[in-house]
C-alpha positions in Angstrom: 20.0 8.3 -39.7 17.8 10.9 -41.5 15.4 13.2 -40.0 12.3 11.2 -40.8 13.7 8.2 -38.7 14.8 10.3 -35.8 11.1 12.1 -35.7 9.9 8.2 -35.6 12.2 7.4 -32.7 11.2 10.6 -30.7 7.6 9.8 -31.2 7.8 6.1 -29.9 9.8 7.3 -27.3 7.2 9.8 -26.1 4.3 7.3 -26.5 6.6 4.6 -24.7 7.3 7.3 -21.6 3.7 8.4 -21.6 2.1 5.0 -21.3 4.8 3.8 -19.1 4.2 6.9 -17.0 0.4 6.2 -16.7 0.9 2.7 -15.8 3.3 3.6 -13.1 1.0 6.0 -11.7 -2.1 3.6 -11.6 0.1 0.9 -9.8 1.4 3.5 -7.4 -2.0 4.8 -6.6 -3.5 1.2 -5.9 -0.5 0.3 -3.5 -1.0 3.2 -1.3 -4.0 2.1 0.6 -2.0 -1.4 1.5 -0.8 -1.6 4.9 2.6 -3.3 4.8 2.3 -4.7 8.3 0.6 -8.0 8.7 -2.1 -8.7 11.4 0.2 -10.9 13.4 2.6 -8.0 13.5 0.1 -5.5 14.6 -1.2 -7.9 17.3 2.2 -8.5 18.4 3.0 -4.7 18.5 -0.4 -4.3 20.8 0.7 -6.8 23.2 4.2 -5.4 23.6 2.8 -2.0 24.0 0.3 -3.2 26.8 3.3 -5.0 28.3 5.3 -2.0 28.5 2.3 0.1 29.9 1.9 2.3 26.9 -1.6 1.6 26.4 -4.4 0.7 29.0 -6.2 -2.8 29.0 -9.0 -0.9 28.0 -7.2 0.6 24.7 -5.6 -2.9 24.0 -9.3 -4.4 24.1 -10.8 -1.6 22.0 -8.0 -2.0 19.5 -8.3 -6.0 19.0 -11.9 -5.5 18.6 -11.6 -3.2 15.8 -8.7 -5.8 14.0 -11.2 -8.6 14.8 -14.1 -6.6 13.0 -12.0 -5.8 9.8 -10.8 -9.4 9.6 -14.5 -10.3 10.0 -15.6 -8.2 7.2 -13.2 -9.3 4.8 -14.0 -12.7 5.2 -17.7 -12.2 4.4 
């Protein structure tokens, strides 16, 4: 392999990593706003916290209303 072939491979490696890095950054940025917990998991967690006395009935109702409001806005 002479120096001109090395330059071509180095250029391909550089541009490949640059484009791959940009694609990875875009994918990562989009996934940051997603909630990993499902709606059912959140509701079950709230029910458990209510049963344990960690939150009041009013707090439970407020949070359930927020969940329902978010759920309703996505279906419209």
